[in-house]
N, C-alpha and C positions, 0 to 999 in steps of 0.2 A: 504493500500500500504506500509506504514511504517512497519507494523507488518510483512508483507511478506518479505520485504528487510532484516529485523532483523533476521527472520528465516533462510533465505539463508545465511546470514553472519555467524550465529551460526553454521549451518550445515557445511559450508566451513571450518570454524575455527577448528571444532571438528575433521573432517576427516584429514585436512591438518596437524594438530598438531600431529596426530598419524603417518602420513606418511612422514613427512619432513625428508630429508636426514641427517640433523645434529643430529636428535634424533637417527637415525639408527647407525650413526657413533659413537655416545656416548655409545650406548648399546654395540656395538662391542668392543670399547675401554675398557669398564669395564670387558667384557667377556674375552678379550685377556690378561688382567692383572692378571687373576686368573690362577695360575699354574695348579691347579687340572683340571679346565675346558679345558685348552689347551691340557693337557695330554690326557684327555678323548676324546677330539675332534680328536686328532692325531690317537689314538688307534682305535677309531670307524671308522675313515676314511680308515685306512689300512684294517680293517676287512671287511668293506662294499665293498671296491674295489676288494678284493680277492674273496668275495662271488659273486659279479657281474661278475667277469672274470673267474669264476669256469670252464666254458666250454672250455676256452682257456688254462687254467692251466693243467687240467686233465679231460678227457672225462667222461661223466656221466656213460657210460657203465662200467667203472672201479669200480664204486660205487655199482653196482648191480650184476656184473658178478661173479659167484661162481667158485672158482678154489681150490679144496681140496688138490691139491699138494702143495699149498702155505698156507695152514691152519696155523694160529697163527705164521706167520713169524715175526721175530723181526724187528724193524726199520732198514732200509738199504737204499742204493742208489735207488734201484728199488721201494721200498715202504717206503717212508719217515717216516710214522707213523705205519709201520707194517701192518699186515692183521688180519682180525677177524676170528671167528670160521668157516666161510664159505669160507675163502680165498679171501675175498673182500678187496680192498685197503682202509685202514682206513683214509688216507689223502683225498682220493676222496670222501669218505662218509662224512668226516668232512666238506668239502667245500660245497658239494651239500646239505647235511643235514642242514648246517647253513643257506643256502639260503631259505630253506623251513621254518625253525624255525623263521628266521627274517621276512620273508614275512607274516607269520601268525600274528606275534606280531605287525608289522606295520599296517596291514589291520584291525586287531581287535582294535587297539588303535584309528585309524582314525574313524572307524565306531562308536565306543563307544563315542568318542569325539563329533561327529556330532549329534548323537541321544541324548546324555545327555545334550549337550549345548542347543539344540533346546528346549527340555522339560524344562530345567532350566530357559531359557529365557521366555518361555510362562508362566511358573508357577509364576515367580517373577514379571512379568510385569502385568498380568491380576489379580493375587491374587484371593481372594474370593473362590468360589466353585471350580474353575479350579485349583487353588493352593492346596486346600485341597485334591482334588481327586488325583492329581499327587503325592503329598507327602505321602498320605496314601498308594497308590500303591507302592511307593518306599520303604516304611517300610516293605512291604511284601517281596520284593526282598532282602532287607538288613537283614532280620531275619535269613537268611541261610548264613553260611560262604561261601565266594567266591569259594574256591576250591571244597567244597562239592556240591555247586550248579552247577558248571561247570562239575564236574564228573557225576552228575545225568543227566544233559542234554545230554552229549555226550553218556553216556551209554544207554539212552532211544532212541536216534535218530540214533546211530551208529557212529563209528569212521571214519571220513573222513575230508577233508579240509573244506568243507562248514559247516558241523555241528560243527567242532571245532571253526571255526571263529564265528559262531552264538552264541555258548555257552560263549565264552570269551567276546563277545560284551555285552551280557546280564549281565554278571558278573561285568563288569567294567563301564557301562554307568552311574551307580548310583553315582559314585564319581563326575562326571561332573554336574549332576543335582543339587546337593546341592551347589557345588562350584559356578556355574554360577548363580543360584538363589540368593545367598547371594550378588553377585556383582550387579545383576539387581535391587534388592531391594534398594541398595544404589544409583545406577546411575539413576534410574527412577525418583527420586525427584530432580535431578540436573536442573539448570536453562536452559541449552541448550535443555534438553528433553522437559521441559515445553514450551519453545519457539517453538519447533518443533510441539508440539500438537496444540498450539495456531495458528500456521501457516497452519494447515490443513493436516499435514502428518498423514498417516494411521499407525496403530499399527505395521504392518509388516515392513514398511519403517523405523519407529523409532527403532525397534529392530535391524534390519540389518544395518542401517546407523549410529546409534548413540550409541546403548548399546553394541552390540557384539564387534565392533571395540575397545571399551574402556575396554572390559573385556578379550581381546585376549591374553594379557600378561600372566595372571594366567592360561588360558587354555593351552597355549604353554608349560609352565613349568610343569603343571600337566600331559600333554600328553607325554612329554619327560621322566618323571619319570615312567609313566605307561608302556612304552615300555619295560623297564628293568623288571618290575614286571611280565608282561605278558610272557616274554621270560622264566622266571623261572617257571611260572605256566604251560606254554605249555610243557616245558621240563619234569615237574613233571607228567603231564597227559600222555605223551609219555612213560615215565619210567614205569607207571602203566598199560600200554597197551591200553590207551584211546586216543592215538595220531594218526598220519598217519599210515595206514596199511603197513606192509612190502611188498615188499623190499624197499619202499621209504625211503631213509636215513633221519634221523632226530636226533638231538643231544640227546634228551631224550631217544629215542629208542636205540641209540648206547650205552648209559649207561646201559639200561636194559639188552641188549644182552651181555654186558661185565661182568656182575655180576658173572657168572659161571667161568670166566677166571681171576679173580682178582689175584690169586696167580701165575698162569702160564704165564699170559700175562697182567701185570698191566698197560701197556701203553694204552690198549684199554679203560680203565676207566679214565686214566689221561688226555688224550688230549681233549675229549669232555667236561670233567669237567672244564678244564682250559678255553676252548672256552666260555662256559656259564658264568663263573665267570668274565672273562676279558670283555666280551661284556656287561654284565649287569653293571659292575663297571664303564666302560667307559661312558655308557649312563647316569648313576647316576651322575657322575662327571660333565657331560655337563649340566644336569638338574639343579644341584646346581649352576653352573656358570651362567646359564640363569636366574635363580631366583634372584641372587644377581645383575646381570646386569640390569634386568628390574625394580627391586625395591631395590636399595642399602640400604634402611632402614631396610630390613629384614636380612641383613648380620650380623651374630653374631660376 
């Protein structure tokens, strides 16, 4: 009975310490003190709001409708960012293409985080043959550079939203496996985990209730930084013709189509390039701020 009460107390303390409002406020206080993090948060918020409201700002039809009488028109009141080689509004394509690019990046990051964290937790907690099998399989995935692996998968399966999401998930889940495994190896020997085992908690309950909540900080930071990387990767794939098929707008595809007009219409290259750089930079700034807020000892 005493052991059961101690187990319940440890479980409650562990979860409550992670969720208590004072800790959340302290993390937000540290985050908001970082000028870079605040700038990144503001920039990304503006970008996200504009992409979410794209249909209200400019209709999707303007992004795909061809009008050769307006071909390569310079930026004006009618077309804020000019038009492309097919007479399509570049501003409309930037907004709707950004929504596509960001959606792929967020979904790929989330799915890779879930898959990698689950495998990392299982590998670190059970150890032995399970750990050996997962880590040897991981070595196979990591033997090929991410971009080459992603290109090969998309090329083999075909370029569409689902296959692109699948390829990016497979390319990035490996980061989470090693990260979460290292956290689990440390946390699995903690007193509160031992108390949970002694109290009769199953492996699944221990992983979900005690280990993952205490590793969620590093997972969040890694996830934030990976969104920026995947945006760049996805844009690269689209630039090479392995992204969403035309006429679906996408930032990488816009850059690819703008190559032949670099001298006559340089704005077609400038605006999507700026969007990619600003979005990736803002996410990186937020990721750095989160890292320092969650663990101030890592701050240089």
